[in-house]
Structures are given as C-alpha cells and as structure tokens.
N, C-alpha and C positions, 0 to 999 in steps of 0.2 A: 504494500500500500504506500502511495506517495505521501511524503510529509506535507508537501504543499502542491496544490494544483490551481493554476490560474488559467481561465479559458475565456477568450473573446473580450479581453480588457481593452476598452476604448474610453477616451476622455476628450470632450470638446469644451473649449472655453470660447463662447461667442462664435465667431466665424473660423476659429483656429482649432484644428484637431491635433492634439499633442500626443495621443496614443491611438493606435489603430490595430485592433484585433490581436493583442499580445497574448500569446500562450506561453506558459512557463511551468515546468514540473521540477520539483526538488525532492530527491529521495532521502530516506533516513540515513544518517551518517555521512551526508554529502556537504562539501563546501562548494557553493555555487558562486562564481564570480559574476558580477554584473557590470559591464563596461559600456561606455558611450561618451561622446562629447557632451559638454554642457548644452542643455536644450534638447538632448536626445530622448528624454522622457523617463530617465531613471528615477528622479525624485518624485515625479507624479505617480509612477507605478507604486512606489513604496507608500506614498501618502494615501493611495486608494486601499492598499492592503491594511493600513493601520487606522483607517476611518477618517482621515483628514478630508479627503475628497470622496465624492460619490461617483462611481463610474457611470458611463452611458448605459442605457438598457441593454440587456443580453449578457452581461458579465456573470461569470460563475467563479466562486472562490471556495476552496475546501482545504481543511487542515486535518490530516490523518483520517480522511474519508468523511469528515463531518462538514457539511456545507455551512458557510457563514453567509448570512443574509447581506444584501447590498442595499444601501450603503452599509459598510462594515461598522459595527459598534465596537469601539476599542475594548470595552469590557469583555465582549464575546471573543475577540481576537486574543486578548491576553489570557483568558480562561482556556483557550484552545492551545496555548503554549507559544504565542508569538511575542517576541520582545525586541527592543531596539536599543542599540548603543549609538548615540549621535556623535557627530564630529567633535563637539566641545566636551563630550563625556558627561556633562551635567553633574559634576561632583561639587560638594560643599566643603571647602577647605577647613572650616572651623568645626566640622563634625568628625567623629571618629570613623574608622573603617566600618565598624559594625553599624553605626548609625546611617552611613551612606548606603550600605547594602540593604538596609531595612526601610529606607525612606519610601513612603507610599504603601507600606504594608507592615507597619510596626506591630509586633505581638503585644497584647495588653493583658493586664491582670483582670480579675473579676471586678475590681473597683474602677476599671477603665483607664488605668495608668499604663504607661509604657513599661513592659517587662524587660528590664535591661539584661537580666540573665538569659532569658529566652532569645533576645536579640543577639547576644554574644554567641550562643549555641548555633543559631541559624547561620550566622556569618562564618563561624569556624567550619561548619559542615559544608557550606557552599564553596569556600576557599579550598577545602580539602578535596572536593570533587574535581577541582581544576588543577590540583597539585601545587597550590600556591601557599607559601609559608609566610603569613603576615599576622601580626598581633592585632586582633580586632579593636584593641583600645588605642591604637596609634591614630593620631590626627592625620587626615588626608593631606593637609597642607605640607606635611613633612615628607611625603612620598616622592619617589622618582617618577619620571614620565611612564616607564613601563609598569610600575606598581599602580599608578593611577588608572592605567588602562585595565589592569587586572581587576581592580575594584569595580570599575564600571561594568565589565563583563560579568563579574560575579553577581552584581545586582540584577542584571538582565537574566541570569541563569537561576536566580533565587527560587522562583515559583515553578520552574520546569521539573517535571518528574524525571528521575534518572533515565537516560536513554531516549528522552522525548524532547519536544520543543524545537522551535525555529528561532534563531537569533539573527537579527539584521544588523550588520556593522556598516554604518554610513560614514565612510572616511574616518573611522575611529582610530586608525593607526597612523595617520598622516604625520604626527609629531615624533614618531619613533624612528630610530636609525640603528643600524648595526646589531649589536648583541641584544639591545632592548627589543628590537623588532623580532629577532629570532626567538627570543624568550616568549613573546606573546603568540607568535605563530605556533610554537611548540605546545602551548596551552590550548590553542584552538584545535590542533590535531588530536590532543588527548581527549578533548570534549567530544569531537565527532566520532572518535573511535568507540565511544560508549553508545552511539546511536543518535545523538543530537545533530541538528542540521544548522548550517550557516549560509546566509546570503551576504557576500562581501562586496561592497561598493568601494572602489578605489581608483584613483587616477594613476597609480603605479602599475604599469603593465608587467613589470618584473614580479611584483607581489602577486598579481592575479595569476600569472603563468606558473609561478612556483608553488602556490598554496592551493589553488582551486582544483577540483576534480573536473569541472566543466565551466567554461566562460560563455555566458549569454551576452551578445552584443546588440545594443539598440542603436538605431540610426533613424532620425526623423520619425520617431514614435513607433517604429516597427522592429520586430526581431529580425535581424539580418543574418545571424549566425549563432549556432551553438557549437562551440569549439571544445574538443576533448583535450584537456590539459594534463590528464593523468599520465599519458605516455610521453610527455614532453612537448610543449607548445612554444614555438618561437614568438617572441614579443611582436615582431613585425606583422605576424598573421592577425593578431588582435588589432593592431593599429590599422592595417589595411581594411579590415571589416568595419572599424569605426569611421574611417574617413571615406570609404567607398572608392579608394584608389590606392595604388602602390605607394608606400611611404619609403622614400629614399633616405639614406643616411645624410644628415646635414653635413655639408662639407664647405668650410669657409675657403673661398677662393684665395689661394696664395698665402698660406700660413707663413709668417715672416720670422726671421731670426731676430734676436735682441739687438737693439741699436748699440753701436760702440759707445755712444754718449746717451745713456738712458735719460728719459724725462723725469721719472720718479725713482727715488732710491729710499728705501727704509733700512736703517742700520741699527742693530742691537736693540730692537724693540722688545719690551717685556711687560707682561701684565700680571694678573692674579695667578694664572696657570701657565699661559704661553710664555716662552722666554727664548732669548737668543734668535730673534726673527730678523733676518737680513735678506732682502731681495731687491731687484730692480725691474722696472717696466719701461720699455721704450715707447716712443710716440706711435700710437696706433697698434700697440701690441696687446694681446690678451693673455694674461697669466693666470693659471688656476692654482689653488692650494687646497689640499685635502689631507686626510689623516684618519687615524682610528677614532671613532666617536668617543668623546669624553677625555681625549688626550690633551685638549686645550686649544686645538687649532680653531675651534668655533669662536674663540675670543677675538681672533685677528681682525675681522671686519670692523667691529666697534672700536678697537684700539687704533686702527689706521685712520678712522674717520672722526675721532674725538668723542665717541659715545661711551667709552669706558676709560677708567684711569690707567695710565701707563706708569711704570716705575722707572723706565729708562728708554732711551732710543732717540734717534734723530730722523726727521723726514726732510728730504730734499725734493722740491718741486721746481723744475726749471732752475732759476738762479736763486730761489729762496730756500733758506734753511730754517727749520722749525724744531724746537725742543719738544719732543712728544710728551715729556713729563708735565708740560704746561699747556697741553693741547686742549681744545674744546670743540664742540660742534660748530659754533659760530666762527672760530678761527679756521677750522677745516674748510668751511664753505668759502671764506675769504681767500684761502689758499688754492681753491679750485678742486677740493676733494669732497665728494658726496657719497652717501651710502643708501643703497636699497636694502633694507633690513629683512631678516628672515621672517619675522612676525608682522606681516602687512596689516593685520587687524589691530594689533596692539601698538606697534611702533611706527608704522608707515603711513597709514591713511587716517583722515578724520572721517569716520564712517557716516556721521550725520550731516556731512557737507556734500555738495554736489560734485560731479566729475570736474566741471570747470573750476570750481573753488579749489579742489585738491591739486590740480595740475598747475595752478598759478600761484598758490600760496607762498612758496619760497621766494618768488620774485617781486612780490608786492612792495616790500620795503625798498628794494633797489630802485624801482621805477619811480616811486613817490609821485604818482599821478593824482589828479583830482578824482573825486568820487565818480563823476560821470564818465570821464575818460577811462578810468579803471574798469568801470562796468562794461564799456564797449570792448576794451582790450581783452578782458577776461572772456567775453563771449567768443571773440575771434580765436583766442588761444585754446579755449575748450573745444571748439569745432576742429581746429588744426590737430589737436591731440587725438581726437576720435578718428579723423581721417587717416593720419599717419600710422596709428597703432592698431587700427581695426577694432576699436572698443565697441562692444555691443551690450545693451541697445545703444544706438547712435543718438543718444539724448544727453546733451551737456548738463541738463538740469536733473538727471537721475541721481539719486543718493548713492554714495559709494557702497553702503551696506546692502543695497538691492541688487548688486552685480554678482555674477558668479566669481569663483576664486580666480579663474584665468583672466577675466576682464578686470578684476580689482588689481591683479599684478600688472596688467598693461597700463592702468592708470598710474600706478606707482612708478613704473619705468618712465612714462611720459613726464611725470612731475619732475624727476631729477635729470633726465636726458635733456630737457628744455633748458637747463642751466648751462649747457655746453661746458661741462667740467673738464679739468685736465686729467683727473683720475676718477673713474666711476667704480665704486666698490659694490659688489653684489654678493649677498649672502643667501644661498639656496634659491636662486632666481626662478627655478621652475617647480618649486615645491607645491604639491597639491594643485597642479593645473593639468588639463587634459592634453592629449598628444598634439592636437591641432594648435592650441595656445602655445605649447612648448616650441613648436616650429616657428611660430610668429615671434616669440620672445628671443630666441637665438638669432634670428635674422636681424632683429632690431639692435641687439648687442653688437653684432658684426658691423652693422651700418654706422654706428656712432664712431667707430675707429677710423672712418674715412677722413675725418677732420683732425686726426692726430690725438684724440682722446685715448689715454691708456686705460685698460680695464683689468680689474682684479676680481676673479670669481672664486669665492670660498664655498665649497660644496662637497657633499658626500655622494653626488651623482656622477659616477665615473663616465657614464655615457655622455653626459653634457660636457664634461671637461675634455674628453678626447675628441669630441665633435667640433669644438669651437676654439680651444685654447692653442696658442702658439707654443707655450711651455706649461708643464704641470710640475709643481713642487709638492713634496710630501713632508708634512710635519712629523718629526720623530718624537717618541714618548719622552726622551731625555732632552728635548729642546733642539731647535735648529731645523733647517729645511734641507732636503736632498732632492735631486732631480728625479722625476718619475716619467713613465712612458706617456706621451701625449697623443699617441695614435691608436692604441688598443685598450679598450676598457677592461677586458679580462686581465691583461698583463698589469695594468695600473692597480687594480684591486689586489692582485697577488702581491704586488710590491708594498701596498699599504699594510697588509696584514701579516707580512713576514717579519722576521727579526730585524730590528733597526740596524741599518748599516752604520759604519763609522761616520762620525759627524763630518758633514761637508757643508760649505756655504751654498745657499740657493742663488747667490748673485750671478 
C-alpha cells in the first residue's frame, strides 16, 4: 500500500493554472525528492497537501489507503501521519529541546498543567528513534545548526507511529554543510529504514541525487519526470528535466592568470578563528576560497569587508593601504570593497522594503539628491536592476520578502554590483537558489570582471568554484591558504578533505 497517493492535483488562481493534473505516489520507507525551478508548483502542491490551498475539483489524496477529503483539513492530515519541517525550522531558542519537541501537543496533568516529566519522556523517546543523543533540558539557542535540524525533525516525527508517517522537508537542510549535512542525512536514512517516508524539497541537486530513492521533477505545474536515483543519478539529468533543455557546464571565457601587479592584496589577516590569511587578486580576476566546514574559512568574507573584527592584517587596494585591525564596513565601502553576505534574509536585504529601495540604498548618501530627484532616480535604477539581472516578478515596487530565494539573491547582487566596486566579496552566492538562478548569478559575476573588478568567492560549493574561478585557494585547519584545483570539482573536494599539506602562501 502506498504511503501517499496524489491523483489529478490541479490548482488555478484566477486566469493562471499553476498545477495541472499532478500525480505522485510515495511508498513506505521511501525518500522522494521533489525538484523544480521557482514557480514550478512545488510549494503549491505541498500547500494543497497540508490544507493551505484547496485544489481544483477532481483531486484525490490518500495516506496509507485512507482518503483525505478536499480541501484537506490539516487536523485530518496530521492525524493520518503527515508532518512538515519548514525552511526556518520554526524553533524557539528560549525553550528547551523537550519543550520545542512538544510544542503544539504538550502532555498535561489531570489538573490541566503541562506535565514536564511526560514531556521529557516523549522527547527522549523520539530522539532515541532517530539515534540522536541530546539532553532534553538543553536550550535550543545553545545548539549547533545540525542539532537544531535534528530537533525540528524530531518534533515532526513526535506523533508518527513507528514505521509510519510522511515527513515533508521544505528546504530544511539549506543551512547545513559538510559533516553536519551528512549527520542529518544519516538520521533520515535511519528513519526511513524503519518504514517512515520523506518528501524532500531542495535546490541542491547533489543532495537530491545522493539521498533520494526517486526524484519527481515539476516544470510549469506538471510532472515532467520521475527519475530513479537509487542506482545513481547524474545531477545534470535532474537539471535538464527542470529546465527543459540540456544544461551545459558554465565555462567562463578565458580564465586568466594572476596579474604581476595585483589590484588587491590581503596580508597576514587574522580573526577569531581564521589566521595567517594572505592572498592577492588581480584586476578582473576571480579567486575562490574554500575549506573544511567549521575550520574558520567562513570568517574570511566578513573580515575582508569590515563586518567582523580582525586582530591583524593589512589590505592593499590599488595604491591605498589599510590596517585591517581598524577596519569597518563604512571604511571598506570607501575603499571600494563590498560584501554579498551568506544570510541574505538577515544580513543582506531589508525584506520590508521594495526591490528598488534595496538596490539603491547604499548609494543614496553618495548622491545627496533632493527628494524628488531621488525618487525618479530610484525608479530608473530599480527598473535597470530588474532588466539587467532578470529579477522576477519584474515589479520594482514588490517587497523583497515576497520574492523567491533566487530572485532575492539577484536583488542583493544588483544592490552591490551597482556600486562598481574594486573588490566584490561573495559568501555562498548560490546558496538555496535553483539551477536556473545559479546560471544567471554566475554569469553576472563573470560580467562584472569586465571593468576590472576583482572578485573573491568564499564557498563550500566546489562546482561553483571550479566553474567560474581563475584560482581556488584552500584554507588549512592550522591556518594559511594552499592552492587547490580550479578545474575539477571532485579533485578540489578531495584536496579539501585530505590531510593538510605543509603551509604555503596562497599569494
């Protein structure tokens, strides 16, 4: 008997049909990947399954052979064993692990009070089913990213009978890297080995191909492919199905060697964890930095751009020398250094402002125009950003929070690229964007080098680094940078995770 059956799922909003006759079957003990570009219908399908939207007439939904009425009532779906782990995980940092797991279903005493002992028992039992060793009394705010994901998954699993239930992971692993991601994947494999099922939505094609038993691909509201991943599925096959065309490897025309006289030089930079950072970037050169997650290389973007305190180091930009120990964001911008941060939602965008407000914000003080001229100028610049970066919807007055992840990232790139910096620093520039947006973003990064801008990309995505970078440097656990392979992603990853070589300068 199938764990989940969806038949004839369609959804129309006004004149727009966003889903058309979608059929999907998920078996017991199966991890089903769900892929598709933004706007393909993934979110709408999940919202129909969880009762947020009502499907068009004719839809049929059943869990373990029991039909759910349409529109689905969330209480009925939950009672049938359907649960969701959302992208932001929905955890409360000021509550304990046990309290977070029991939120929405606290056990109570006969007096109607929360039964703390029962709450601890339920939490310990649920965590044990997942093979997770966590103290239920620990506050969630003290946990690592991987542990937070484990708690969110445990909460979703709490009411599932052993070997039953369907868990939907909606971009829930986007913040995880390296060993943290492997740890959560291992937990999911253990869960489905007992008979539970998972629908995984992810923009990471590598994650879908390596973890899923089958990947269902949506395009323009229709199922265009059910790809068997168990026997080994190339990522480009998923991408081809998503885009409806062959996806070629991004290849930057004419990767260049470092200039004899580099435009940007960082010498002896050190922060809280990263140390002994020395590298150079020539005019129009793209340099990548990567390393083992947690080793400290993730600090480098904020250190270079004045967003984190440095304890030592010098920055040379053209003919200017700057003491990094006295650096700040405002001084970095005056020096021509700007940062596209990893967390666009927290550190990069004003989500309650419009697209045009976001892309013009850093330049308002420099222009010092009157209100009326500024308003006209902002409208022109907002439209230019939309046209140049392919931001959708093409509405300069749309709020940033209303955009998809890929389009938010395009707004963030447009915001800082318009500054025409001398050094553009990018931290995980393609994180949680779909394959089409990734191609667009890499092309725009390559384009900005045409006027001599140097680019530093700090990323864990080996495919991105080898696709676009002229050189790649690997941060070693004991400090310093060593050269890495800039042409082959597999070789680069092998170099990252092998024993550190003797210290060499990355310059």
